[in-house]
mmCIF file as Biopython writes it, N, C-alpha, C and O atoms, coordinates in Angstrom:
data_model
#
loop_
_atom_site.group_PDB
_atom_site.id
_atom_site.type_symbol
_atom_site.label_atom_id
_atom_site.label_alt_id
_atom_site.label_comp_id
_atom_site.label_asym_id
_atom_site.label_entity_id
_atom_site.label_seq_id
_atom_site.pdbx_PDB_ins_code
_atom_site.Cartn_x
_atom_site.Cartn_y
_atom_site.Cartn_z
_atom_site.occupancy
_atom_site.B_iso_or_equiv
_atom_site.auth_seq_id
_atom_site.auth_asym_id
_atom_site.pdbx_PDB_model_num
ATOM 1   N N  . MET A ? 1  ? 158.610 187.929 -59.134 1.0 0.0 1  A 1 
ATOM 2   C CA . MET A ? 1  ? 158.301 186.736 -58.464 1.0 0.0 1  A 1 
ATOM 3   C C  . MET A ? 1  ? 157.240 186.809 -57.360 1.0 0.0 1  A 1 
ATOM 4   O O  . MET A ? 1  ? 157.364 187.536 -56.375 1.0 0.0 1  A 1 
ATOM 5   N N  . HIS A ? 2  ? 156.415 186.182 -57.537 1.0 0.0 2  A 1 
ATOM 6   C CA . HIS A ? 2  ? 155.001 186.173 -56.852 1.0 0.0 2  A 1 
ATOM 7   C C  . HIS A ? 2  ? 155.002 184.964 -55.880 1.0 0.0 2  A 1 
ATOM 8   O O  . HIS A ? 2  ? 155.235 183.817 -56.261 1.0 0.0 2  A 1 
ATOM 9   N N  . LYS A ? 3  ? 154.719 185.312 -54.570 1.0 0.0 3  A 1 
ATOM 10  C CA . LYS A ? 3  ? 154.629 184.216 -53.594 1.0 0.0 3  A 1 
ATOM 11  C C  . LYS A ? 3  ? 153.192 183.785 -53.835 1.0 0.0 3  A 1 
ATOM 12  O O  . LYS A ? 3  ? 152.366 184.521 -54.373 1.0 0.0 3  A 1 
ATOM 13  N N  . LYS A ? 4  ? 152.923 182.478 -53.382 1.0 0.0 4  A 1 
ATOM 14  C CA . LYS A ? 4  ? 151.839 181.910 -53.542 1.0 0.0 4  A 1 
ATOM 15  C C  . LYS A ? 4  ? 151.002 182.180 -52.507 1.0 0.0 4  A 1 
ATOM 16  O O  . LYS A ? 4  ? 151.375 181.650 -51.460 1.0 0.0 4  A 1 
ATOM 17  N N  . VAL A ? 5  ? 149.809 182.940 -52.413 1.0 0.0 5  A 1 
ATOM 18  C CA . VAL A ? 5  ? 149.132 183.324 -51.589 1.0 0.0 5  A 1 
ATOM 19  C C  . VAL A ? 5  ? 148.250 182.506 -50.968 1.0 0.0 5  A 1 
ATOM 20  O O  . VAL A ? 5  ? 147.308 182.147 -51.674 1.0 0.0 5  A 1 
ATOM 21  N N  . GLN A ? 6  ? 148.283 182.030 -49.647 1.0 0.0 6  A 1 
ATOM 22  C CA . GLN A ? 6  ? 147.514 180.985 -49.116 1.0 0.0 6  A 1 
ATOM 23  C C  . GLN A ? 6  ? 146.347 181.578 -48.512 1.0 0.0 6  A 1 
ATOM 24  O O  . GLN A ? 6  ? 146.534 182.390 -47.606 1.0 0.0 6  A 1 
ATOM 25  N N  . LYS A ? 7  ? 144.865 181.228 -48.967 1.0 0.0 7  A 1 
ATOM 26  C CA . LYS A ? 7  ? 143.956 181.640 -48.237 1.0 0.0 7  A 1 
ATOM 27  C C  . LYS A ? 7  ? 143.724 181.162 -47.027 1.0 0.0 7  A 1 
ATOM 28  O O  . LYS A ? 7  ? 143.733 179.951 -46.804 1.0 0.0 7  A 1 
ATOM 29  N N  . MET A ? 8  ? 143.515 181.972 -46.204 1.0 0.0 8  A 1 
ATOM 30  C CA . MET A ? 8  ? 143.167 181.721 -44.669 1.0 0.0 8  A 1 
ATOM 31  C C  . MET A ? 8  ? 141.838 181.867 -44.209 1.0 0.0 8  A 1 
ATOM 32  O O  . MET A ? 8  ? 141.094 182.769 -44.598 1.0 0.0 8  A 1 
ATOM 33  N N  . ARG A ? 9  ? 141.511 180.958 -43.351 1.0 0.0 9  A 1 
ATOM 34  C CA . ARG A ? 9  ? 139.886 180.920 -43.095 1.0 0.0 9  A 1 
ATOM 35  C C  . ARG A ? 9  ? 139.772 181.806 -42.013 1.0 0.0 9  A 1 
ATOM 36  O O  . ARG A ? 9  ? 140.714 182.128 -41.290 1.0 0.0 9  A 1 
ATOM 37  N N  . PRO A ? 10 ? 138.506 182.236 -41.894 1.0 0.0 10 A 1 
ATOM 38  C CA . PRO A ? 10 ? 138.534 183.500 -40.461 1.0 0.0 10 A 1 
ATOM 39  C C  . PRO A ? 10 ? 138.656 182.561 -39.322 1.0 0.0 10 A 1 
ATOM 40  O O  . PRO A ? 10 ? 138.220 181.411 -39.273 1.0 0.0 10 A 1 
ATOM 41  N N  . MET A ? 11 ? 139.318 183.219 -38.404 1.0 0.0 11 A 1 
ATOM 42  C CA . MET A ? 11 ? 139.609 182.604 -37.015 1.0 0.0 11 A 1 
ATOM 43  C C  . MET A ? 11 ? 138.603 182.908 -36.360 1.0 0.0 11 A 1 
ATOM 44  O O  . MET A ? 11 ? 138.200 184.071 -36.372 1.0 0.0 11 A 1 
ATOM 45  N N  . LEU A ? 12 ? 137.948 181.890 -35.611 1.0 0.0 12 A 1 
ATOM 46  C CA . LEU A ? 12 ? 136.718 181.486 -34.751 1.0 0.0 12 A 1 
ATOM 47  C C  . LEU A ? 12 ? 137.069 182.015 -33.377 1.0 0.0 12 A 1 
ATOM 48  O O  . LEU A ? 12 ? 138.217 181.637 -33.144 1.0 0.0 12 A 1 
ATOM 49  N N  . LEU A ? 13 ? 136.629 182.669 -32.437 1.0 0.0 13 A 1 
ATOM 50  C CA . LEU A ? 13 ? 136.671 182.814 -31.038 1.0 0.0 13 A 1 
ATOM 51  C C  . LEU A ? 13 ? 136.238 181.489 -30.484 1.0 0.0 13 A 1 
ATOM 52  O O  . LEU A ? 13 ? 135.503 180.661 -31.022 1.0 0.0 13 A 1 
ATOM 53  N N  . VAL A ? 14 ? 136.856 181.434 -29.246 1.0 0.0 14 A 1 
ATOM 54  C CA . VAL A ? 14 ? 136.204 180.322 -28.255 1.0 0.0 14 A 1 
ATOM 55  C C  . VAL A ? 14 ? 134.803 180.319 -28.371 1.0 0.0 14 A 1 
ATOM 56  O O  . VAL A ? 14 ? 134.096 179.342 -28.617 1.0 0.0 14 A 1 
ATOM 57  N N  . SER A ? 15 ? 134.407 181.625 -28.151 1.0 0.0 15 A 1 
ATOM 58  C CA . SER A ? 15 ? 132.783 181.981 -27.888 1.0 0.0 15 A 1 
ATOM 59  C C  . SER A ? 15 ? 132.013 181.734 -28.979 1.0 0.0 15 A 1 
ATOM 60  O O  . SER A ? 15 ? 130.838 181.454 -28.744 1.0 0.0 15 A 1 
ATOM 61  N N  . GLN A ? 16 ? 132.363 181.764 -30.097 1.0 0.0 16 A 1 
ATOM 62  C CA . GLN A ? 16 ? 131.881 181.728 -31.565 1.0 0.0 16 A 1 
ATOM 63  C C  . GLN A ? 16 ? 131.640 180.192 -31.556 1.0 0.0 16 A 1 
ATOM 64  O O  . GLN A ? 16 ? 130.657 179.808 -32.190 1.0 0.0 16 A 1 
ATOM 65  N N  . THR A ? 17 ? 132.329 179.354 -30.987 1.0 0.0 17 A 1 
ATOM 66  C CA . THR A ? 17 ? 132.085 177.794 -31.263 1.0 0.0 17 A 1 
ATOM 67  C C  . THR A ? 17 ? 131.507 177.118 -30.179 1.0 0.0 17 A 1 
ATOM 68  O O  . THR A ? 17 ? 131.584 175.895 -30.061 1.0 0.0 17 A 1 
ATOM 69  N N  . MET A ? 18 ? 130.986 177.781 -29.453 1.0 0.0 18 A 1 
ATOM 70  C CA . MET A ? 18 ? 129.909 177.406 -28.477 1.0 0.0 18 A 1 
ATOM 71  C C  . MET A ? 18 ? 128.692 177.831 -28.813 1.0 0.0 18 A 1 
ATOM 72  O O  . MET A ? 18 ? 128.531 178.878 -29.440 1.0 0.0 18 A 1 
ATOM 73  N N  . PRO A ? 19 ? 127.522 176.911 -28.355 1.0 0.0 19 A 1 
ATOM 74  C CA . PRO A ? 19 ? 126.249 177.152 -28.493 1.0 0.0 19 A 1 
ATOM 75  C C  . PRO A ? 19 ? 125.921 178.392 -27.696 1.0 0.0 19 A 1 
ATOM 76  O O  . PRO A ? 19 ? 126.365 178.475 -26.551 1.0 0.0 19 A 1 
ATOM 77  N N  . PRO A ? 20 ? 125.194 179.350 -28.194 1.0 0.0 20 A 1 
ATOM 78  C CA . PRO A ? 20 ? 124.670 180.408 -27.265 1.0 0.0 20 A 1 
ATOM 79  C C  . PRO A ? 20 ? 123.807 180.052 -26.201 1.0 0.0 20 A 1 
ATOM 80  O O  . PRO A ? 20 ? 122.983 179.187 -26.498 1.0 0.0 20 A 1 
ATOM 81  N N  . ARG A ? 21 ? 123.768 180.516 -24.959 1.0 0.0 21 A 1 
ATOM 82  C CA . ARG A ? 21 ? 122.964 180.200 -23.739 1.0 0.0 21 A 1 
ATOM 83  C C  . ARG A ? 21 ? 122.230 181.523 -23.561 1.0 0.0 21 A 1 
ATOM 84  O O  . ARG A ? 21 ? 122.791 182.617 -23.609 1.0 0.0 21 A 1 
ATOM 85  N N  . PRO A ? 22 ? 120.975 181.339 -23.357 1.0 0.0 22 A 1 
ATOM 86  C CA . PRO A ? 22 ? 120.138 182.128 -23.030 1.0 0.0 22 A 1 
ATOM 87  C C  . PRO A ? 22 ? 120.626 182.959 -21.737 1.0 0.0 22 A 1 
ATOM 88  O O  . PRO A ? 22 ? 120.559 182.205 -20.766 1.0 0.0 22 A 1 
ATOM 89  N N  . SER A ? 23 ? 121.107 184.277 -21.356 1.0 0.0 23 A 1 
ATOM 90  C CA . SER A ? 23 ? 121.339 184.677 -20.343 1.0 0.0 23 A 1 
ATOM 91  C C  . SER A ? 23 ? 122.138 185.968 -20.711 1.0 0.0 23 A 1 
ATOM 92  O O  . SER A ? 23 ? 122.335 186.165 -21.910 1.0 0.0 23 A 1 
ATOM 93  N N  . SER A ? 24 ? 122.621 186.871 -19.800 1.0 0.0 24 A 1 
ATOM 94  C CA . SER A ? 24 ? 123.402 187.841 -19.730 1.0 0.0 24 A 1 
ATOM 95  C C  . SER A ? 24 ? 124.712 187.378 -20.820 1.0 0.0 24 A 1 
ATOM 96  O O  . SER A ? 24 ? 125.055 186.214 -21.024 1.0 0.0 24 A 1 
ATOM 97  N N  . ALA A ? 25 ? 125.307 188.561 -21.425 1.0 0.0 25 A 1 
ATOM 98  C CA . ALA A ? 25 ? 126.561 188.171 -22.355 1.0 0.0 25 A 1 
ATOM 99  C C  . ALA A ? 25 ? 127.821 187.471 -21.351 1.0 0.0 25 A 1 
ATOM 100 O O  . ALA A ? 25 ? 128.302 186.375 -21.639 1.0 0.0 25 A 1 
ATOM 101 N N  . LEU A ? 26 ? 128.221 188.171 -20.285 1.0 0.0 26 A 1 
ATOM 102 C CA . LEU A ? 26 ? 129.352 187.620 -19.592 1.0 0.0 26 A 1 
ATOM 103 C C  . LEU A ? 26 ? 129.287 186.312 -18.953 1.0 0.0 26 A 1 
ATOM 104 O O  . LEU A ? 26 ? 130.078 185.369 -18.942 1.0 0.0 26 A 1 
ATOM 105 N N  . SER A ? 27 ? 127.815 186.551 -18.271 1.0 0.0 27 A 1 
ATOM 106 C CA . SER A ? 27 ? 127.475 185.345 -17.468 1.0 0.0 27 A 1 
ATOM 107 C C  . SER A ? 27 ? 127.203 183.883 -18.196 1.0 0.0 27 A 1 
ATOM 108 O O  . SER A ? 27 ? 127.272 182.814 -17.590 1.0 0.0 27 A 1 
ATOM 109 N N  . ALA A ? 28 ? 126.907 184.009 -19.493 1.0 0.0 28 A 1 
ATOM 110 C CA . ALA A ? 28 ? 126.648 182.965 -20.378 1.0 0.0 28 A 1 
ATOM 111 C C  . ALA A ? 28 ? 128.110 182.269 -20.619 1.0 0.0 28 A 1 
ATOM 112 O O  . ALA A ? 28 ? 128.219 181.044 -20.572 1.0 0.0 28 A 1 
ATOM 113 N N  . LYS A ? 29 ? 129.061 182.998 -20.841 1.0 0.0 29 A 1 
ATOM 114 C CA . LYS A ? 29 ? 130.365 182.360 -21.196 1.0 0.0 29 A 1 
ATOM 115 C C  . LYS A ? 29 ? 131.192 182.175 -19.516 1.0 0.0 29 A 1 
ATOM 116 O O  . LYS A ? 29 ? 131.224 183.012 -18.615 1.0 0.0 29 A 1 
ATOM 117 N N  . PRO A ? 30 ? 131.651 181.113 -19.532 1.0 0.0 30 A 1 
ATOM 118 C CA . PRO A ? 30 ? 132.631 181.115 -18.436 1.0 0.0 30 A 1 
ATOM 119 C C  . PRO A ? 30 ? 133.959 181.997 -18.535 1.0 0.0 30 A 1 
ATOM 120 O O  . PRO A ? 30 ? 134.477 182.142 -19.642 1.0 0.0 30 A 1 
ATOM 121 N N  . MET A ? 31 ? 134.475 182.541 -17.497 1.0 0.0 31 A 1 
ATOM 122 C CA . MET A ? 31 ? 135.312 183.470 -17.552 1.0 0.0 31 A 1 
ATOM 123 C C  . MET A ? 31 ? 136.601 183.223 -18.396 1.0 0.0 31 A 1 
ATOM 124 O O  . MET A ? 31 ? 137.128 184.060 -19.130 1.0 0.0 31 A 1 
ATOM 125 N N  . ASP A ? 32 ? 137.054 181.869 -18.165 1.0 0.0 32 A 1 
ATOM 126 C CA . ASP A ? 32 ? 138.278 181.570 -19.038 1.0 0.0 32 A 1 
ATOM 127 C C  . ASP A ? 32 ? 138.084 181.492 -20.316 1.0 0.0 32 A 1 
ATOM 128 O O  . ASP A ? 32 ? 139.066 181.474 -21.058 1.0 0.0 32 A 1 
ATOM 129 N N  . MET A ? 33 ? 136.810 181.429 -20.827 1.0 0.0 33 A 1 
ATOM 130 C CA . MET A ? 33 ? 136.558 181.776 -22.458 1.0 0.0 33 A 1 
ATOM 131 C C  . MET A ? 33 ? 136.700 182.998 -22.775 1.0 0.0 33 A 1 
ATOM 132 O O  . MET A ? 33 ? 137.112 183.251 -23.907 1.0 0.0 33 A 1 
ATOM 133 N N  . VAL A ? 34 ? 136.373 184.144 -21.791 1.0 0.0 34 A 1 
ATOM 134 C CA . VAL A ? 34 ? 136.702 185.462 -22.151 1.0 0.0 34 A 1 
ATOM 135 C C  . VAL A ? 34 ? 138.051 185.602 -22.164 1.0 0.0 34 A 1 
ATOM 136 O O  . VAL A ? 34 ? 138.493 186.180 -23.157 1.0 0.0 34 A 1 
ATOM 137 N N  . VAL A ? 35 ? 138.837 185.240 -21.346 1.0 0.0 35 A 1 
ATOM 138 C CA . VAL A ? 35 ? 140.244 185.207 -21.381 1.0 0.0 35 A 1 
ATOM 139 C C  . VAL A ? 35 ? 141.058 184.543 -22.605 1.0 0.0 35 A 1 
ATOM 140 O O  . VAL A ? 35 ? 142.116 185.020 -23.013 1.0 0.0 35 A 1 
ATOM 141 N N  . VAL A ? 36 ? 140.467 183.417 -23.135 1.0 0.0 36 A 1 
ATOM 142 C CA . VAL A ? 36 ? 141.039 182.936 -24.256 1.0 0.0 36 A 1 
ATOM 143 C C  . VAL A ? 36 ? 140.730 183.993 -25.285 1.0 0.0 36 A 1 
ATOM 144 O O  . VAL A ? 36 ? 141.634 184.596 -25.865 1.0 0.0 36 A 1 
ATOM 145 N N  . ASP A ? 37 ? 139.406 184.225 -25.517 1.0 0.0 37 A 1 
ATOM 146 C CA . ASP A ? 37 ? 139.023 185.071 -26.612 1.0 0.0 37 A 1 
ATOM 147 C C  . ASP A ? 37 ? 140.100 186.623 -26.469 1.0 0.0 37 A 1 
ATOM 148 O O  . ASP A ? 37 ? 140.652 187.092 -27.464 1.0 0.0 37 A 1 
ATOM 149 N N  . ILE A ? 38 ? 140.197 187.064 -25.481 1.0 0.0 38 A 1 
ATOM 150 C CA . ILE A ? 38 ? 140.950 188.559 -25.339 1.0 0.0 38 A 1 
ATOM 151 C C  . ILE A ? 38 ? 142.725 187.826 -25.887 1.0 0.0 38 A 1 
ATOM 152 O O  . ILE A ? 38 ? 143.425 188.398 -26.723 1.0 0.0 38 A 1 
ATOM 153 N N  . VAL A ? 39 ? 143.029 186.844 -25.365 1.0 0.0 39 A 1 
ATOM 154 C CA . VAL A ? 39 ? 144.425 186.334 -25.867 1.0 0.0 39 A 1 
ATOM 155 C C  . VAL A ? 39 ? 144.326 185.999 -27.424 1.0 0.0 39 A 1 
ATOM 156 O O  . VAL A ? 39 ? 145.310 186.228 -28.126 1.0 0.0 39 A 1 
ATOM 157 N N  . THR A ? 40 ? 143.368 185.558 -27.886 1.0 0.0 40 A 1 
ATOM 158 C CA . THR A ? 40 ? 143.270 185.557 -29.273 1.0 0.0 40 A 1 
ATOM 159 C C  . THR A ? 40 ? 143.381 186.832 -30.103 1.0 0.0 40 A 1 
ATOM 160 O O  . THR A ? 40 ? 144.043 186.895 -31.139 1.0 0.0 40 A 1 
ATOM 161 N N  . ILE A ? 41 ? 142.727 187.792 -29.607 1.0 0.0 41 A 1 
ATOM 162 C CA . ILE A ? 41 ? 142.359 189.178 -30.209 1.0 0.0 41 A 1 
ATOM 163 C C  . ILE A ? 41 ? 143.891 189.747 -30.301 1.0 0.0 41 A 1 
ATOM 164 O O  . ILE A ? 41 ? 144.375 190.179 -31.348 1.0 0.0 41 A 1 
ATOM 165 N N  . ALA A ? 42 ? 144.577 189.683 -29.060 1.0 0.0 42 A 1 
ATOM 166 C CA . ALA A ? 42 ? 145.854 190.046 -28.659 1.0 0.0 42 A 1 
ATOM 167 C C  . ALA A ? 42 ? 146.704 189.669 -29.652 1.0 0.0 42 A 1 
ATOM 168 O O  . ALA A ? 42 ? 147.390 190.431 -30.333 1.0 0.0 42 A 1 
ATOM 169 N N  . LEU A ? 43 ? 146.636 188.159 -29.746 1.0 0.0 43 A 1 
ATOM 170 C CA . LEU A ? 43 ? 148.055 187.688 -30.627 1.0 0.0 43 A 1 
ATOM 171 C C  . LEU A ? 43 ? 147.670 188.079 -32.232 1.0 0.0 43 A 1 
ATOM 172 O O  . LEU A ? 43 ? 148.543 188.238 -33.085 1.0 0.0 43 A 1 
ATOM 173 N N  . ALA A ? 44 ? 146.094 188.217 -32.526 1.0 0.0 44 A 1 
ATOM 174 C CA . ALA A ? 44 ? 145.943 188.558 -34.183 1.0 0.0 44 A 1 
ATOM 175 C C  . ALA A ? 44 ? 146.627 190.068 -34.161 1.0 0.0 44 A 1 
ATOM 176 O O  . ALA A ? 44 ? 147.500 190.345 -34.984 1.0 0.0 44 A 1 
ATOM 177 N N  . ILE A ? 45 ? 146.238 190.909 -33.296 1.0 0.0 45 A 1 
ATOM 178 C CA . ILE A ? 45 ? 146.754 192.455 -33.527 1.0 0.0 45 A 1 
ATOM 179 C C  . ILE A ? 45 ? 148.199 192.314 -33.251 1.0 0.0 45 A 1 
ATOM 180 O O  . ILE A ? 45 ? 148.891 193.068 -33.936 1.0 0.0 45 A 1 
ATOM 181 N N  . ASP A ? 46 ? 148.855 191.530 -32.408 1.0 0.0 46 A 1 
ATOM 182 C CA . ASP A ? 46 ? 150.460 191.511 -32.608 1.0 0.0 46 A 1 
ATOM 183 C C  . ASP A ? 46 ? 150.748 190.771 -34.031 1.0 0.0 46 A 1 
ATOM 184 O O  . ASP A ? 46 ? 151.668 191.305 -34.651 1.0 0.0 46 A 1 
ATOM 185 N N  . THR A ? 47 ? 150.226 189.796 -34.590 1.0 0.0 47 A 1 
ATOM 186 C CA . THR A ? 47 ? 150.722 189.489 -35.813 1.0 0.0 47 A 1 
ATOM 187 C C  . THR A ? 47 ? 150.532 190.345 -36.877 1.0 0.0 47 A 1 
ATOM 188 O O  . THR A ? 47 ? 151.370 190.343 -37.778 1.0 0.0 47 A 1 
ATOM 189 N N  . ILE A ? 48 ? 149.419 191.196 -36.939 1.0 0.0 48 A 1 
ATOM 190 C CA . ILE A ? 48 ? 149.113 192.178 -37.986 1.0 0.0 48 A 1 
ATOM 191 C C  . ILE A ? 48 ? 150.168 193.259 -37.729 1.0 0.0 48 A 1 
ATOM 192 O O  . ILE A ? 48 ? 150.633 193.865 -38.694 1.0 0.0 48 A 1 
ATOM 193 N N  . ALA A ? 49 ? 150.571 193.533 -36.485 1.0 0.0 49 A 1 
ATOM 194 C CA . ALA A ? 49 ? 151.572 194.698 -36.249 1.0 0.0 49 A 1 
ATOM 195 C C  . ALA A ? 49 ? 152.943 194.302 -36.770 1.0 0.0 49 A 1 
ATOM 196 O O  . ALA A ? 49 ? 153.748 195.130 -37.196 1.0 0.0 49 A 1 
ATOM 197 N N  . THR A ? 50 ? 153.154 193.081 -36.718 1.0 0.0 50 A 1 
ATOM 198 C CA . THR A ? 50 ? 154.508 192.536 -36.937 1.0 0.0 50 A 1 
ATOM 199 C C  . THR A ? 50 ? 154.258 192.586 -38.587 1.0 0.0 50 A 1 
ATOM 200 O O  . THR A ? 50 ? 155.165 193.222 -39.125 1.0 0.0 50 A 1 
ATOM 201 N N  . ILE A ? 51 ? 153.489 192.195 -39.318 1.0 0.0 51 A 1 
ATOM 202 C CA . ILE A ? 51 ? 153.524 191.994 -40.804 1.0 0.0 51 A 1 
ATOM 203 C C  . ILE A ? 51 ? 153.481 193.657 -41.212 1.0 0.0 51 A 1 
ATOM 204 O O  . ILE A ? 51 ? 154.116 193.994 -42.211 1.0 0.0 51 A 1 
ATOM 205 N N  . VAL A ? 52 ? 153.019 194.295 -40.736 1.0 0.0 52 A 1 
ATOM 206 C CA . VAL A ? 52 ? 152.991 195.951 -40.894 1.0 0.0 52 A 1 
ATOM 207 C C  . VAL A ? 52 ? 154.267 196.275 -41.011 1.0 0.0 52 A 1 
ATOM 208 O O  . VAL A ? 52 ? 154.746 196.458 -42.130 1.0 0.0 52 A 1 
ATOM 209 N N  . THR A ? 53 ? 155.088 196.409 -39.764 1.0 0.0 53 A 1 
ATOM 210 C CA . THR A ? 53 ? 156.262 196.456 -39.536 1.0 0.0 53 A 1 
ATOM 211 C C  . THR A ? 53 ? 157.327 196.219 -40.326 1.0 0.0 53 A 1 
ATOM 212 O O  . THR A ? 53 ? 158.275 196.975 -40.536 1.0 0.0 53 A 1 
ATOM 213 N N  . THR A ? 54 ? 157.060 194.723 -40.922 1.0 0.0 54 A 1 
ATOM 214 C CA . THR A ? 54 ? 158.181 194.432 -41.721 1.0 0.0 54 A 1 
ATOM 215 C C  . THR A ? 54 ? 158.007 194.986 -43.031 1.0 0.0 54 A 1 
ATOM 216 O O  . THR A ? 54 ? 159.006 195.240 -43.703 1.0 0.0 54 A 1 
ATOM 217 N N  . ALA A ? 55 ? 156.640 195.243 -43.557 1.0 0.0 55 A 1 
ATOM 218 C CA . ALA A ? 55 ? 156.244 195.458 -44.982 1.0 0.0 55 A 1 
ATOM 219 C C  . ALA A ? 55 ? 156.921 196.805 -44.989 1.0 0.0 55 A 1 
ATOM 220 O O  . ALA A ? 55 ? 157.528 197.113 -46.015 1.0 0.0 55 A 1 
ATOM 221 N N  . MET A ? 56 ? 156.894 197.723 -43.886 1.0 0.0 56 A 1 
ATOM 222 C CA . MET A ? 56 ? 157.138 199.229 -44.067 1.0 0.0 56 A 1 
ATOM 223 C C  . MET A ? 56 ? 158.690 199.178 -43.917 1.0 0.0 56 A 1 
ATOM 224 O O  . MET A ? 56 ? 159.254 200.210 -44.281 1.0 0.0 56 A 1 
ATOM 225 N N  . GLU A ? 57 ? 159.484 198.184 -43.454 1.0 0.0 57 A 1 
ATOM 226 C CA . GLU A ? 57 ? 160.941 198.254 -43.076 1.0 0.0 57 A 1 
ATOM 227 C C  . GLU A ? 57 ? 161.457 197.694 -44.595 1.0 0.0 57 A 1 
ATOM 228 O O  . GLU A ? 57 ? 162.623 197.866 -44.949 1.0 0.0 57 A 1 
ATOM 229 N N  . ARG A ? 58 ? 160.569 197.081 -45.360 1.0 0.0 58 A 1 
ATOM 230 C CA . ARG A ? 58 ? 161.026 196.120 -46.685 1.0 0.0 58 A 1 
ATOM 231 C C  . ARG A ? 58 ? 160.968 197.612 -47.690 1.0 0.0 58 A 1 
ATOM 232 O O  . ARG A ? 58 ? 161.927 197.956 -48.381 1.0 0.0 58 A 1 
ATOM 233 N N  . ASN A ? 59 ? 159.757 198.336 -47.620 1.0 0.0 59 A 1 
ATOM 234 C CA . ASN A ? 59 ? 159.594 199.254 -48.260 1.0 0.0 59 A 1 
ATOM 235 C C  . ASN A ? 59 ? 160.596 200.487 -48.076 1.0 0.0 59 A 1 
ATOM 236 O O  . ASN A ? 59 ? 160.842 201.147 -49.085 1.0 0.0 59 A 1 
ATOM 237 N N  . GLU A ? 60 ? 161.113 200.800 -47.023 1.0 0.0 60 A 1 
ATOM 238 C CA . GLU A ? 60 ? 162.185 201.754 -46.677 1.0 0.0 60 A 1 
ATOM 239 C C  . GLU A ? 60 ? 163.331 201.288 -47.377 1.0 0.0 60 A 1 
ATOM 240 O O  . GLU A ? 60 ? 163.787 202.032 -48.245 1.0 0.0 60 A 1 
ATOM 241 N N  . ARG A ? 61 ? 163.925 200.106 -47.144 1.0 0.0 61 A 1 
ATOM 242 C CA . ARG A ? 61 ? 165.039 199.697 -47.859 1.0 0.0 61 A 1 
ATOM 243 C C  . ARG A ? 61 ? 165.160 199.649 -49.255 1.0 0.0 61 A 1 
ATOM 244 O O  . ARG A ? 61 ? 166.206 199.838 -49.877 1.0 0.0 61 A 1 
ATOM 245 N N  . ARG A ? 62 ? 163.642 199.290 -49.912 1.0 0.0 62 A 1 
ATOM 246 C CA . ARG A ? 62 ? 163.790 199.699 -51.505 1.0 0.0 62 A 1 
ATOM 247 C C  . ARG A ? 62 ? 163.851 200.965 -51.631 1.0 0.0 62 A 1 
ATOM 248 O O  . ARG A ? 62 ? 164.877 201.298 -52.224 1.0 0.0 62 A 1 
ATOM 249 N N  . MET A ? 63 ? 163.015 202.053 -51.245 1.0 0.0 63 A 1 
ATOM 250 C CA . MET A ? 63 ? 163.320 203.278 -51.562 1.0 0.0 63 A 1 
ATOM 251 C C  . MET A ? 63 ? 164.827 203.950 -51.310 1.0 0.0 63 A 1 
ATOM 252 O O  . MET A ? 63 ? 165.160 204.961 -51.930 1.0 0.0 63 A 1 
ATOM 253 N N  . CYS A ? 64 ? 165.549 203.419 -50.522 1.0 0.0 64 A 1 
ATOM 254 C CA . CYS A ? 64 ? 166.765 203.795 -50.107 1.0 0.0 64 A 1 
ATOM 255 C C  . CYS A ? 64 ? 167.717 203.361 -51.329 1.0 0.0 64 A 1 
ATOM 256 O O  . CYS A ? 64 ? 168.540 204.134 -51.820 1.0 0.0 64 A 1 
ATOM 257 N N  . ARG A ? 65 ? 167.524 202.089 -51.750 1.0 0.0 65 A 1 
ATOM 258 C CA . ARG A ? 65 ? 168.373 201.601 -53.072 1.0 0.0 65 A 1 
ATOM 259 C C  . ARG A ? 65 ? 168.121 202.539 -54.207 1.0 0.0 65 A 1 
ATOM 260 O O  . ARG A ? 65 ? 169.099 202.901 -54.861 1.0 0.0 65 A 1 
ATOM 261 N N  . SER A ? 66 ? 167.128 202.905 -54.471 1.0 0.0 66 A 1 
ATOM 262 C CA . SER A ? 66 ? 166.907 203.515 -55.830 1.0 0.0 66 A 1 
ATOM 263 C C  . SER A ? 66 ? 167.122 204.969 -55.790 1.0 0.0 66 A 1 
ATOM 264 O O  . SER A ? 66 ? 166.986 205.642 -56.811 1.0 0.0 66 A 1 
#
């Protein structure tokens, strides 16, 4: 039984949605945007880690049954 896989659009960071300003990288973005981008990346990493852990546990249970 296959689950319907939903295509995900790529996540845009807050800094990617704002038009670039000519200046140095950090001073061009307000500091709160940098924080939001870091939190977004951290949540994405956490989500991937959860998915991988769940898949490994499921695989381990499947191996024990056979």
